Structure formats: structure tokens, C-alpha cells
mmCIF file of the C-alpha atoms, coordinates in Angstrom:
data_MODEL
# 
_entry.id   MODEL 
# 
loop_
_atom_site.group_PDB 
_atom_site.id 
_atom_site.type_symbol 
_atom_site.label_atom_id 
_atom_site.label_alt_id 
_atom_site.label_comp_id 
_atom_site.label_asym_id 
_atom_site.label_entity_id 
_atom_site.label_seq_id 
_atom_site.pdbx_PDB_ins_code 
_atom_site.Cartn_x 
_atom_site.Cartn_y 
_atom_site.Cartn_z 
_atom_site.occupancy 
_atom_site.B_iso_or_equiv 
_atom_site.pdbx_formal_charge 
_atom_site.auth_seq_id 
_atom_site.auth_comp_id 
_atom_site.auth_asym_id 
_atom_site.auth_atom_id 
_atom_site.pdbx_PDB_model_num 
ATOM 1   C CA . UNK A 1 1   ? 93.043  -69.171 34.189 1.00 0.00 ? 1   UNK A CA 1 
ATOM 2   C CA . UNK A 1 2   ? 91.896  -70.266 30.674 1.00 0.00 ? 2   UNK A CA 1 
ATOM 3   C CA . UNK A 1 3   ? 94.986  -72.392 29.201 1.00 0.00 ? 3   UNK A CA 1 
ATOM 4   C CA . UNK A 1 4   ? 95.425  -71.874 25.746 1.00 0.00 ? 4   UNK A CA 1 
ATOM 5   C CA . UNK A 1 5   ? 96.957  -73.455 23.139 1.00 0.00 ? 5   UNK A CA 1 
ATOM 6   C CA . UNK A 1 6   ? 100.777 -73.267 21.706 1.00 0.00 ? 6   UNK A CA 1 
ATOM 7   C CA . UNK A 1 7   ? 103.364 -75.181 19.529 1.00 0.00 ? 7   UNK A CA 1 
ATOM 8   C CA . UNK A 1 8   ? 106.474 -76.992 19.584 1.00 0.00 ? 8   UNK A CA 1 
ATOM 9   C CA . UNK A 1 9   ? 108.607 -78.346 16.902 1.00 0.00 ? 9   UNK A CA 1 
ATOM 10  C CA . UNK A 1 10  ? 106.796 -81.326 16.338 1.00 0.00 ? 10  UNK A CA 1 
ATOM 11  C CA . UNK A 1 11  ? 103.722 -79.483 15.713 1.00 0.00 ? 11  UNK A CA 1 
ATOM 12  C CA . UNK A 1 12  ? 102.208 -80.511 18.805 1.00 0.00 ? 12  UNK A CA 1 
ATOM 13  C CA . UNK A 1 13  ? 100.278 -78.404 21.543 1.00 0.00 ? 13  UNK A CA 1 
ATOM 14  C CA . UNK A 1 14  ? 100.521 -77.885 24.817 1.00 0.00 ? 14  UNK A CA 1 
ATOM 15  C CA . UNK A 1 15  ? 98.552  -75.386 27.497 1.00 0.00 ? 15  UNK A CA 1 
ATOM 16  C CA . UNK A 1 16  ? 100.225 -72.667 28.350 1.00 0.00 ? 16  UNK A CA 1 
ATOM 17  C CA . UNK A 1 17  ? 99.295  -69.645 30.054 1.00 0.00 ? 17  UNK A CA 1 
ATOM 18  C CA . UNK A 1 18  ? 102.020 -67.456 30.223 1.00 0.00 ? 18  UNK A CA 1 
ATOM 19  C CA . UNK A 1 19  ? 101.786 -66.796 26.566 1.00 0.00 ? 19  UNK A CA 1 
ATOM 20  C CA . UNK A 1 20  ? 98.414  -65.489 27.371 1.00 0.00 ? 20  UNK A CA 1 
ATOM 21  C CA . UNK A 1 21  ? 99.453  -63.274 30.210 1.00 0.00 ? 21  UNK A CA 1 
ATOM 22  C CA . UNK A 1 22  ? 101.910 -61.719 27.336 1.00 0.00 ? 22  UNK A CA 1 
ATOM 23  C CA . UNK A 1 23  ? 99.565  -61.401 24.712 1.00 0.00 ? 23  UNK A CA 1 
ATOM 24  C CA . UNK A 1 24  ? 97.144  -59.590 26.819 1.00 0.00 ? 24  UNK A CA 1 
ATOM 25  C CA . UNK A 1 25  ? 100.162 -57.013 26.441 1.00 0.00 ? 25  UNK A CA 1 
ATOM 26  C CA . UNK A 1 26  ? 101.149 -56.980 23.244 1.00 0.00 ? 26  UNK A CA 1 
ATOM 27  C CA . UNK A 1 27  ? 98.644  -54.987 20.867 1.00 0.00 ? 27  UNK A CA 1 
ATOM 28  C CA . UNK A 1 28  ? 98.063  -56.150 17.792 1.00 0.00 ? 28  UNK A CA 1 
ATOM 29  C CA . UNK A 1 29  ? 100.410 -55.846 14.767 1.00 0.00 ? 29  UNK A CA 1 
ATOM 30  C CA . UNK A 1 30  ? 103.465 -54.720 16.589 1.00 0.00 ? 30  UNK A CA 1 
ATOM 31  C CA . UNK A 1 31  ? 106.953 -55.628 16.127 1.00 0.00 ? 31  UNK A CA 1 
ATOM 32  C CA . UNK A 1 32  ? 108.534 -57.772 18.615 1.00 0.00 ? 32  UNK A CA 1 
ATOM 33  C CA . UNK A 1 33  ? 112.038 -58.970 19.498 1.00 0.00 ? 33  UNK A CA 1 
ATOM 34  C CA . UNK A 1 34  ? 112.109 -62.408 21.625 1.00 0.00 ? 34  UNK A CA 1 
ATOM 35  C CA . UNK A 1 35  ? 115.385 -62.822 23.383 1.00 0.00 ? 35  UNK A CA 1 
ATOM 36  C CA . UNK A 1 36  ? 116.209 -66.070 24.193 1.00 0.00 ? 36  UNK A CA 1 
ATOM 37  C CA . UNK A 1 37  ? 113.050 -67.683 22.087 1.00 0.00 ? 37  UNK A CA 1 
ATOM 38  C CA . UNK A 1 38  ? 113.719 -71.355 22.436 1.00 0.00 ? 38  UNK A CA 1 
ATOM 39  C CA . UNK A 1 39  ? 112.359 -73.157 19.684 1.00 0.00 ? 39  UNK A CA 1 
ATOM 40  C CA . UNK A 1 40  ? 109.764 -69.831 18.836 1.00 0.00 ? 40  UNK A CA 1 
ATOM 41  C CA . UNK A 1 41  ? 106.268 -71.197 19.676 1.00 0.00 ? 41  UNK A CA 1 
ATOM 42  C CA . UNK A 1 42  ? 105.670 -67.757 21.876 1.00 0.00 ? 42  UNK A CA 1 
ATOM 43  C CA . UNK A 1 43  ? 106.514 -65.564 18.425 1.00 0.00 ? 43  UNK A CA 1 
ATOM 44  C CA . UNK A 1 44  ? 104.518 -68.434 16.648 1.00 0.00 ? 44  UNK A CA 1 
ATOM 45  C CA . UNK A 1 45  ? 101.155 -68.242 18.954 1.00 0.00 ? 45  UNK A CA 1 
ATOM 46  C CA . UNK A 1 46  ? 101.402 -63.830 18.548 1.00 0.00 ? 46  UNK A CA 1 
ATOM 47  C CA . UNK A 1 47  ? 101.984 -63.887 14.866 1.00 0.00 ? 47  UNK A CA 1 
ATOM 48  C CA . UNK A 1 48  ? 99.157  -66.192 14.807 1.00 0.00 ? 48  UNK A CA 1 
ATOM 49  C CA . UNK A 1 49  ? 96.945  -64.330 17.439 1.00 0.00 ? 49  UNK A CA 1 
ATOM 50  C CA . UNK A 1 50  ? 98.019  -60.576 17.526 1.00 0.00 ? 50  UNK A CA 1 
ATOM 51  C CA . UNK A 1 51  ? 99.535  -60.463 13.688 1.00 0.00 ? 51  UNK A CA 1 
ATOM 52  C CA . UNK A 1 52  ? 102.713 -59.386 15.188 1.00 0.00 ? 52  UNK A CA 1 
ATOM 53  C CA . UNK A 1 53  ? 106.155 -59.504 12.840 1.00 0.00 ? 53  UNK A CA 1 
ATOM 54  C CA . UNK A 1 54  ? 109.621 -59.620 14.706 1.00 0.00 ? 54  UNK A CA 1 
ATOM 55  C CA . UNK A 1 55  ? 112.252 -61.903 15.194 1.00 0.00 ? 55  UNK A CA 1 
ATOM 56  C CA . UNK A 1 56  ? 113.296 -64.184 18.071 1.00 0.00 ? 56  UNK A CA 1 
ATOM 57  C CA . UNK A 1 57  ? 116.677 -64.458 19.326 1.00 0.00 ? 57  UNK A CA 1 
ATOM 58  C CA . UNK A 1 58  ? 118.596 -67.810 20.522 1.00 0.00 ? 58  UNK A CA 1 
ATOM 59  C CA . UNK A 1 59  ? 121.759 -69.237 20.213 1.00 0.00 ? 59  UNK A CA 1 
ATOM 60  C CA . UNK A 1 60  ? 121.112 -73.420 20.957 1.00 0.00 ? 60  UNK A CA 1 
ATOM 61  C CA . UNK A 1 61  ? 121.557 -74.384 18.101 1.00 0.00 ? 61  UNK A CA 1 
ATOM 62  C CA . UNK A 1 62  ? 118.638 -77.129 18.073 1.00 0.00 ? 62  UNK A CA 1 
ATOM 63  C CA . UNK A 1 63  ? 116.398 -74.345 18.967 1.00 0.00 ? 63  UNK A CA 1 
ATOM 64  C CA . UNK A 1 64  ? 117.150 -72.558 16.476 1.00 0.00 ? 64  UNK A CA 1 
ATOM 65  C CA . UNK A 1 65  ? 116.248 -75.408 13.907 1.00 0.00 ? 65  UNK A CA 1 
ATOM 66  C CA . UNK A 1 66  ? 112.727 -75.619 16.006 1.00 0.00 ? 66  UNK A CA 1 
ATOM 67  C CA . UNK A 1 67  ? 112.484 -71.954 15.024 1.00 0.00 ? 67  UNK A CA 1 
ATOM 68  C CA . UNK A 1 68  ? 112.730 -72.108 11.787 1.00 0.00 ? 68  UNK A CA 1 
ATOM 69  C CA . UNK A 1 69  ? 110.290 -75.721 11.437 1.00 0.00 ? 69  UNK A CA 1 
ATOM 70  C CA . UNK A 1 70  ? 107.397 -73.223 13.351 1.00 0.00 ? 70  UNK A CA 1 
ATOM 71  C CA . UNK A 1 71  ? 108.276 -70.289 10.341 1.00 0.00 ? 71  UNK A CA 1 
ATOM 72  C CA . UNK A 1 72  ? 109.688 -68.048 12.992 1.00 0.00 ? 72  UNK A CA 1 
ATOM 73  C CA . UNK A 1 73  ? 112.365 -65.401 11.588 1.00 0.00 ? 73  UNK A CA 1 
ATOM 74  C CA . UNK A 1 74  ? 115.422 -66.100 14.058 1.00 0.00 ? 74  UNK A CA 1 
ATOM 75  C CA . UNK A 1 75  ? 118.554 -65.409 14.603 1.00 0.00 ? 75  UNK A CA 1 
ATOM 76  C CA . UNK A 1 76  ? 121.240 -66.853 16.153 1.00 0.00 ? 76  UNK A CA 1 
ATOM 77  C CA . UNK A 1 77  ? 123.697 -64.813 18.628 1.00 0.00 ? 77  UNK A CA 1 
ATOM 78  C CA . UNK A 1 78  ? 124.619 -64.138 22.204 1.00 0.00 ? 78  UNK A CA 1 
ATOM 79  C CA . UNK A 1 79  ? 122.431 -61.659 24.002 1.00 0.00 ? 79  UNK A CA 1 
ATOM 80  C CA . UNK A 1 80  ? 125.298 -61.706 26.531 1.00 0.00 ? 80  UNK A CA 1 
ATOM 81  C CA . UNK A 1 81  ? 127.398 -59.697 23.939 1.00 0.00 ? 81  UNK A CA 1 
ATOM 82  C CA . UNK A 1 82  ? 124.401 -57.379 23.979 1.00 0.00 ? 82  UNK A CA 1 
ATOM 83  C CA . UNK A 1 83  ? 122.228 -56.194 21.085 1.00 0.00 ? 83  UNK A CA 1 
ATOM 84  C CA . UNK A 1 84  ? 124.448 -54.179 18.967 1.00 0.00 ? 84  UNK A CA 1 
ATOM 85  C CA . UNK A 1 85  ? 123.160 -55.230 15.615 1.00 0.00 ? 85  UNK A CA 1 
ATOM 86  C CA . UNK A 1 86  ? 119.690 -53.288 16.277 1.00 0.00 ? 86  UNK A CA 1 
ATOM 87  C CA . UNK A 1 87  ? 119.336 -49.861 16.278 1.00 0.00 ? 87  UNK A CA 1 
ATOM 88  C CA . UNK A 1 88  ? 117.570 -47.674 18.912 1.00 0.00 ? 88  UNK A CA 1 
ATOM 89  C CA . UNK A 1 89  ? 113.873 -48.299 18.948 1.00 0.00 ? 89  UNK A CA 1 
ATOM 90  C CA . UNK A 1 90  ? 113.474 -50.923 16.387 1.00 0.00 ? 90  UNK A CA 1 
ATOM 91  C CA . UNK A 1 91  ? 110.780 -52.666 18.373 1.00 0.00 ? 91  UNK A CA 1 
ATOM 92  C CA . UNK A 1 92  ? 107.159 -51.766 19.738 1.00 0.00 ? 92  UNK A CA 1 
ATOM 93  C CA . UNK A 1 93  ? 108.306 -54.332 22.520 1.00 0.00 ? 93  UNK A CA 1 
ATOM 94  C CA . UNK A 1 94  ? 111.288 -57.009 23.327 1.00 0.00 ? 94  UNK A CA 1 
ATOM 95  C CA . UNK A 1 95  ? 110.445 -59.968 25.211 1.00 0.00 ? 95  UNK A CA 1 
ATOM 96  C CA . UNK A 1 96  ? 112.364 -62.244 27.587 1.00 0.00 ? 96  UNK A CA 1 
ATOM 97  C CA . UNK A 1 97  ? 110.467 -64.731 29.272 1.00 0.00 ? 97  UNK A CA 1 
ATOM 98  C CA . UNK A 1 98  ? 111.852 -67.069 31.664 1.00 0.00 ? 98  UNK A CA 1 
ATOM 99  C CA . UNK A 1 99  ? 115.671 -66.670 30.278 1.00 0.00 ? 99  UNK A CA 1 
ATOM 100 C CA . UNK A 1 100 ? 116.842 -63.370 32.901 1.00 0.00 ? 100 UNK A CA 1 
ATOM 101 C CA . UNK A 1 101 ? 117.814 -65.976 35.282 1.00 0.00 ? 101 UNK A CA 1 
ATOM 102 C CA . UNK A 1 102 ? 120.106 -67.679 33.041 1.00 0.00 ? 102 UNK A CA 1 
ATOM 103 C CA . UNK A 1 103 ? 121.923 -64.344 32.151 1.00 0.00 ? 103 UNK A CA 1 
ATOM 104 C CA . UNK A 1 104 ? 125.319 -62.872 33.464 1.00 0.00 ? 104 UNK A CA 1 
ATOM 105 C CA . UNK A 1 105 ? 125.270 -59.256 32.678 1.00 0.00 ? 105 UNK A CA 1 
ATOM 106 C CA . UNK A 1 106 ? 121.658 -58.693 33.872 1.00 0.00 ? 106 UNK A CA 1 
ATOM 107 C CA . UNK A 1 107 ? 122.183 -54.907 34.182 1.00 0.00 ? 107 UNK A CA 1 
ATOM 108 C CA . UNK A 1 108 ? 123.223 -54.783 30.708 1.00 0.00 ? 108 UNK A CA 1 
ATOM 109 C CA . UNK A 1 109 ? 120.822 -57.021 28.923 1.00 0.00 ? 109 UNK A CA 1 
ATOM 110 C CA . UNK A 1 110 ? 117.855 -54.334 30.849 1.00 0.00 ? 110 UNK A CA 1 
ATOM 111 C CA . UNK A 1 111 ? 119.321 -51.731 29.402 1.00 0.00 ? 111 UNK A CA 1 
ATOM 112 C CA . UNK A 1 112 ? 120.077 -52.969 25.983 1.00 0.00 ? 112 UNK A CA 1 
ATOM 113 C CA . UNK A 1 113 ? 116.351 -54.376 26.054 1.00 0.00 ? 113 UNK A CA 1 
ATOM 114 C CA . UNK A 1 114 ? 114.957 -50.762 26.707 1.00 0.00 ? 114 UNK A CA 1 
ATOM 115 C CA . UNK A 1 115 ? 117.415 -49.538 24.072 1.00 0.00 ? 115 UNK A CA 1 
ATOM 116 C CA . UNK A 1 116 ? 115.945 -51.417 20.974 1.00 0.00 ? 116 UNK A CA 1 
ATOM 117 C CA . UNK A 1 117 ? 112.620 -51.478 22.448 1.00 0.00 ? 117 UNK A CA 1 
ATOM 118 C CA . UNK A 1 118 ? 109.594 -48.879 23.059 1.00 0.00 ? 118 UNK A CA 1 
ATOM 119 C CA . UNK A 1 119 ? 108.590 -51.397 25.876 1.00 0.00 ? 119 UNK A CA 1 
ATOM 120 C CA . UNK A 1 120 ? 109.728 -54.869 27.589 1.00 0.00 ? 120 UNK A CA 1 
ATOM 121 C CA . UNK A 1 121 ? 107.643 -57.494 28.896 1.00 0.00 ? 121 UNK A CA 1 
ATOM 122 C CA . UNK A 1 122 ? 110.095 -59.747 31.331 1.00 0.00 ? 122 UNK A CA 1 
ATOM 123 C CA . UNK A 1 123 ? 108.995 -63.290 32.899 1.00 0.00 ? 123 UNK A CA 1 
ATOM 124 C CA . UNK A 1 124 ? 111.296 -65.230 35.829 1.00 0.00 ? 124 UNK A CA 1 
ATOM 125 C CA . UNK A 1 125 ? 110.235 -67.634 38.627 1.00 0.00 ? 125 UNK A CA 1 
ATOM 126 C CA . UNK A 1 126 ? 110.613 -65.805 42.182 1.00 0.00 ? 126 UNK A CA 1 
ATOM 127 C CA . UNK A 1 127 ? 112.858 -67.640 44.311 1.00 0.00 ? 127 UNK A CA 1 
ATOM 128 C CA . UNK A 1 128 ? 111.777 -66.326 47.310 1.00 0.00 ? 128 UNK A CA 1 
ATOM 129 C CA . UNK A 1 129 ? 108.531 -68.418 46.517 1.00 0.00 ? 129 UNK A CA 1 
ATOM 130 C CA . UNK A 1 130 ? 107.359 -69.734 50.036 1.00 0.00 ? 130 UNK A CA 1 
ATOM 131 C CA . UNK A 1 131 ? 107.905 -73.617 48.296 1.00 0.00 ? 131 UNK A CA 1 
ATOM 132 C CA . UNK A 1 132 ? 111.675 -72.469 47.436 1.00 0.00 ? 132 UNK A CA 1 
ATOM 133 C CA . UNK A 1 133 ? 112.152 -70.615 51.156 1.00 0.00 ? 133 UNK A CA 1 
ATOM 134 C CA . UNK A 1 134 ? 110.916 -74.411 52.385 1.00 0.00 ? 134 UNK A CA 1 
ATOM 135 C CA . UNK A 1 135 ? 113.073 -76.187 50.332 1.00 0.00 ? 135 UNK A CA 1 
ATOM 136 C CA . UNK A 1 136 ? 116.261 -74.384 51.357 1.00 0.00 ? 136 UNK A CA 1 
ATOM 137 C CA . UNK A 1 137 ? 115.053 -74.414 54.934 1.00 0.00 ? 137 UNK A CA 1 
ATOM 138 C CA . UNK A 1 138 ? 115.168 -78.278 54.389 1.00 0.00 ? 138 UNK A CA 1 
ATOM 139 C CA . UNK A 1 139 ? 118.263 -78.172 53.493 1.00 0.00 ? 139 UNK A CA 1 
ATOM 140 C CA . UNK A 1 140 ? 117.748 -78.551 49.814 1.00 0.00 ? 140 UNK A CA 1 
ATOM 141 C CA . UNK A 1 141 ? 117.855 -76.209 46.894 1.00 0.00 ? 141 UNK A CA 1 
ATOM 142 C CA . UNK A 1 142 ? 114.074 -75.914 45.263 1.00 0.00 ? 142 UNK A CA 1 
ATOM 143 C CA . UNK A 1 143 ? 112.963 -78.059 42.365 1.00 0.00 ? 143 UNK A CA 1 
ATOM 144 C CA . UNK A 1 144 ? 109.891 -77.058 41.155 1.00 0.00 ? 144 UNK A CA 1 
ATOM 145 C CA . UNK A 1 145 ? 108.087 -76.634 37.641 1.00 0.00 ? 145 UNK A CA 1 
ATOM 146 C CA . UNK A 1 146 ? 109.148 -73.171 37.583 1.00 0.00 ? 146 UNK A CA 1 
ATOM 147 C CA . UNK A 1 147 ? 112.627 -74.046 38.589 1.00 0.00 ? 147 UNK A CA 1 
ATOM 148 C CA . UNK A 1 148 ? 112.926 -77.935 37.530 1.00 0.00 ? 148 UNK A CA 1 
ATOM 149 C CA . UNK A 1 149 ? 116.699 -77.850 37.392 1.00 0.00 ? 149 UNK A CA 1 
ATOM 150 C CA . UNK A 1 150 ? 119.022 -80.092 40.116 1.00 0.00 ? 150 UNK A CA 1 
ATOM 151 C CA . UNK A 1 151 ? 121.383 -77.795 41.253 1.00 0.00 ? 151 UNK A CA 1 
ATOM 152 C CA . UNK A 1 152 ? 124.379 -79.691 39.295 1.00 0.00 ? 152 UNK A CA 1 
ATOM 153 C CA . UNK A 1 153 ? 122.509 -79.263 36.181 1.00 0.00 ? 153 UNK A CA 1 
ATOM 154 C CA . UNK A 1 154 ? 120.679 -76.013 36.034 1.00 0.00 ? 154 UNK A CA 1 
ATOM 155 C CA . UNK A 1 155 ? 121.268 -73.566 33.556 1.00 0.00 ? 155 UNK A CA 1 
ATOM 156 C CA . UNK A 1 156 ? 120.441 -70.537 35.623 1.00 0.00 ? 156 UNK A CA 1 
ATOM 157 C CA . UNK A 1 157 ? 123.221 -68.481 37.069 1.00 0.00 ? 157 UNK A CA 1 
ATOM 158 C CA . UNK A 1 158 ? 121.208 -65.466 38.916 1.00 0.00 ? 158 UNK A CA 1 
ATOM 159 C CA . UNK A 1 159 ? 118.460 -66.659 41.595 1.00 0.00 ? 159 UNK A CA 1 
ATOM 160 C CA . UNK A 1 160 ? 116.590 -63.295 42.610 1.00 0.00 ? 160 UNK A CA 1 
ATOM 161 C CA . UNK A 1 161 ? 113.169 -62.354 43.888 1.00 0.00 ? 161 UNK A CA 1 
ATOM 162 C CA . UNK A 1 162 ? 110.499 -60.070 42.961 1.00 0.00 ? 162 UNK A CA 1 
ATOM 163 C CA . UNK A 1 163 ? 111.839 -57.296 45.864 1.00 0.00 ? 163 UNK A CA 1 
ATOM 164 C CA . UNK A 1 164 ? 115.185 -57.486 44.071 1.00 0.00 ? 164 UNK A CA 1 
ATOM 165 C CA . UNK A 1 165 ? 114.198 -57.276 40.730 1.00 0.00 ? 165 UNK A CA 1 
ATOM 166 C CA . UNK A 1 166 ? 111.991 -54.234 41.514 1.00 0.00 ? 166 UNK A CA 1 
ATOM 167 C CA . UNK A 1 167 ? 115.195 -53.067 43.284 1.00 0.00 ? 167 UNK A CA 1 
ATOM 168 C CA . UNK A 1 168 ? 117.369 -53.425 40.077 1.00 0.00 ? 168 UNK A CA 1 
ATOM 169 C CA . UNK A 1 169 ? 114.799 -51.237 38.308 1.00 0.00 ? 169 UNK A CA 1 
ATOM 170 C CA . UNK A 1 170 ? 114.933 -48.313 40.437 1.00 0.00 ? 170 UNK A CA 1 
ATOM 171 C CA . UNK A 1 171 ? 119.087 -48.247 40.468 1.00 0.00 ? 171 UNK A CA 1 
ATOM 172 C CA . UNK A 1 172 ? 118.673 -48.378 36.446 1.00 0.00 ? 172 UNK A CA 1 
ATOM 173 C CA . UNK A 1 173 ? 115.773 -45.598 36.242 1.00 0.00 ? 173 UNK A CA 1 
ATOM 174 C CA . UNK A 1 174 ? 113.389 -48.576 34.735 1.00 0.00 ? 174 UNK A CA 1 
ATOM 175 C CA . UNK A 1 175 ? 109.463 -47.726 34.786 1.00 0.00 ? 175 UNK A CA 1 
ATOM 176 C CA . UNK A 1 176 ? 107.699 -51.015 36.138 1.00 0.00 ? 176 UNK A CA 1 
ATOM 177 C CA . UNK A 1 177 ? 104.625 -49.894 34.220 1.00 0.00 ? 177 UNK A CA 1 
ATOM 178 C CA . UNK A 1 178 ? 102.591 -53.272 35.634 1.00 0.00 ? 178 UNK A CA 1 
ATOM 179 C CA . UNK A 1 179 ? 103.473 -56.559 37.715 1.00 0.00 ? 179 UNK A CA 1 
ATOM 180 C CA . UNK A 1 180 ? 101.507 -59.622 37.724 1.00 0.00 ? 180 UNK A CA 1 
ATOM 181 C CA . UNK A 1 181 ? 102.302 -62.333 39.915 1.00 0.00 ? 181 UNK A CA 1 
ATOM 182 C CA . UNK A 1 182 ? 100.802 -66.099 39.672 1.00 0.00 ? 182 UNK A CA 1 
ATOM 183 C CA . UNK A 1 183 ? 101.239 -69.059 41.964 1.00 0.00 ? 183 UNK A CA 1 
ATOM 184 C CA . UNK A 1 184 ? 102.671 -72.750 41.426 1.00 0.00 ? 184 UNK A CA 1 
ATOM 185 C CA . UNK A 1 185 ? 99.041  -73.992 40.122 1.00 0.00 ? 185 UNK A CA 1 
ATOM 186 C CA . UNK A 1 186 ? 98.714  -70.870 37.480 1.00 0.00 ? 186 UNK A CA 1 
ATOM 187 C CA . UNK A 1 187 ? 96.673  -68.830 39.563 1.00 0.00 ? 187 UNK A CA 1 
ATOM 188 C CA . UNK A 1 188 ? 97.178  -65.006 40.162 1.00 0.00 ? 188 UNK A CA 1 
ATOM 189 C CA . UNK A 1 189 ? 98.690  -63.618 43.567 1.00 0.00 ? 189 UNK A CA 1 
ATOM 190 C CA . UNK A 1 190 ? 97.953  -60.163 45.451 1.00 0.00 ? 190 UNK A CA 1 
ATOM 191 C CA . UNK A 1 191 ? 98.556  -61.137 48.639 1.00 0.00 ? 191 UNK A CA 1 
ATOM 192 C CA . UNK A 1 192 ? 102.115 -60.865 49.034 1.00 0.00 ? 192 UNK A CA 1 
ATOM 193 C CA . UNK A 1 193 ? 103.479 -61.901 45.363 1.00 0.00 ? 193 UNK A CA 1 
ATOM 194 C CA . UNK A 1 194 ? 107.088 -62.100 46.978 1.00 0.00 ? 194 UNK A CA 1 
ATOM 195 C CA . UNK A 1 195 ? 106.004 -65.056 49.075 1.00 0.00 ? 195 UNK A CA 1 
ATOM 196 C CA . UNK A 1 196 ? 103.081 -66.246 47.520 1.00 0.00 ? 196 UNK A CA 1 
ATOM 197 C CA . UNK A 1 197 ? 104.153 -65.966 43.539 1.00 0.00 ? 197 UNK A CA 1 
ATOM 198 C CA . UNK A 1 198 ? 106.090 -68.613 41.503 1.00 0.00 ? 198 UNK A CA 1 
ATOM 199 C CA . UNK A 1 199 ? 106.411 -66.454 38.568 1.00 0.00 ? 199 UNK A CA 1 
ATOM 200 C CA . UNK A 1 200 ? 106.169 -63.368 37.870 1.00 0.00 ? 200 UNK A CA 1 
ATOM 201 C CA . UNK A 1 201 ? 105.416 -60.902 35.005 1.00 0.00 ? 201 UNK A CA 1 
ATOM 202 C CA . UNK A 1 202 ? 106.687 -57.064 34.525 1.00 0.00 ? 202 UNK A CA 1 
ATOM 203 C CA . UNK A 1 203 ? 105.636 -54.565 32.053 1.00 0.00 ? 203 UNK A CA 1 
ATOM 204 C CA . UNK A 1 204 ? 108.827 -52.532 31.584 1.00 0.00 ? 204 UNK A CA 1 
ATOM 205 C CA . UNK A 1 205 ? 109.815 -48.643 29.959 1.00 0.00 ? 205 UNK A CA 1 
ATOM 206 C CA . UNK A 1 206 ? 111.888 -46.409 30.241 1.00 0.00 ? 206 UNK A CA 1 
ATOM 207 C CA . UNK A 1 207 ? 111.515 -43.680 33.455 1.00 0.00 ? 207 UNK A CA 1 
ATOM 208 C CA . UNK A 1 208 ? 110.652 -40.223 32.398 1.00 0.00 ? 208 UNK A CA 1 
# 
């Protein structure tokens, strides 16, 4: 997959294939809410390539400053407390990119996402990826590009798999409209994605 440019708070560019994956699911001109938006590089990319409008939500003060430097409208709140400040159907898409695994209230967050947004895009590292299984079999917690932290410093509090996530969506009445998985080289995976996929992307909606 071709890498596309993204932007950091200092203006440097990086190759981020995950931005291109998410952008493919976002029609031009939509209103977007990006939860756990970091320094706002994804929203900046979507604004420049798709003409979206919207907000980022971030709790970390330094990352909020990064959003401001990137020209991204940002709200500093703790999404663990819910999205009470947003009305139902306020956004066309709500994005939570590689942040769900750092949330405690997973069920509540997913429900809130689909309350305030017509659709959701969720991405997360797959704990059942074959390299992660091999690390555990060797007696260690996995460390990789998609799980880059040592066990004693990780912000991640939920370690789940594609199967786990899909079962939770079924329990919550969330419709999975599309799923994509990629290996640790950024190549798409179709054969047994729960084993061969390092990073998963889901497009979600309300069932019925």
C-alpha cells in the first residue's frame, strides 16, 4: 500500500498508511469528531484531502498544543467521562484511531460514539497477531510497531482481538459494515485476519 503524507506538530511529514485507510471511508465535506486525536495530524490530513470540518478531542495538554499548532479545533476533555457535551447525530463520522485499547469504559465509549455520530471508524492493534502470540509463548509481553510499549510503561489497559471486538459489537447491537486488517508491513490481510493481522480497522453503524 502506498504511504501518504501526514504532519506532526513541528511540520515534519511522515508516511502513515492508516490515514489513507481511514480517509477512504470518509466522504468529502463531512463533519468529523476524532477522539484521542493526539496532535491533530489525522484531522489536518482529512481537512486537506477531504475538506472535512469538525473537532478533535484530547486530554493531554501537550497534544492539545500540538493540535493548535496544526490548526485543528480541539476540545480538552476526558472521553472516559462520556460525550455529554455533544448532541445526538452531531457528526457524520466519529473516529477513534488506535486509542480504544487505552480506554477503561470500552462499552460506554462505543455506545457514545454511535450516539453522536452516524457512523464510526475504529482502529486498534490486534493482540492475537501471530508475532504477539509468539512473544507470549516465549514468555514475554509483545512489543512491536503497533504495540510499541514495554509492559511497565504501556498506556494500554485492554488487550483484545478481532474476535473479541466483533463479539462485543454483537452484544451491543453494533453493525459491522466493513473490516480491514493489515500485517506489520502495512499489507492487507484476507487469510485469517485474527492470526495474520497486526492492525484492524472497522466501519461501524447502528444495527437496524
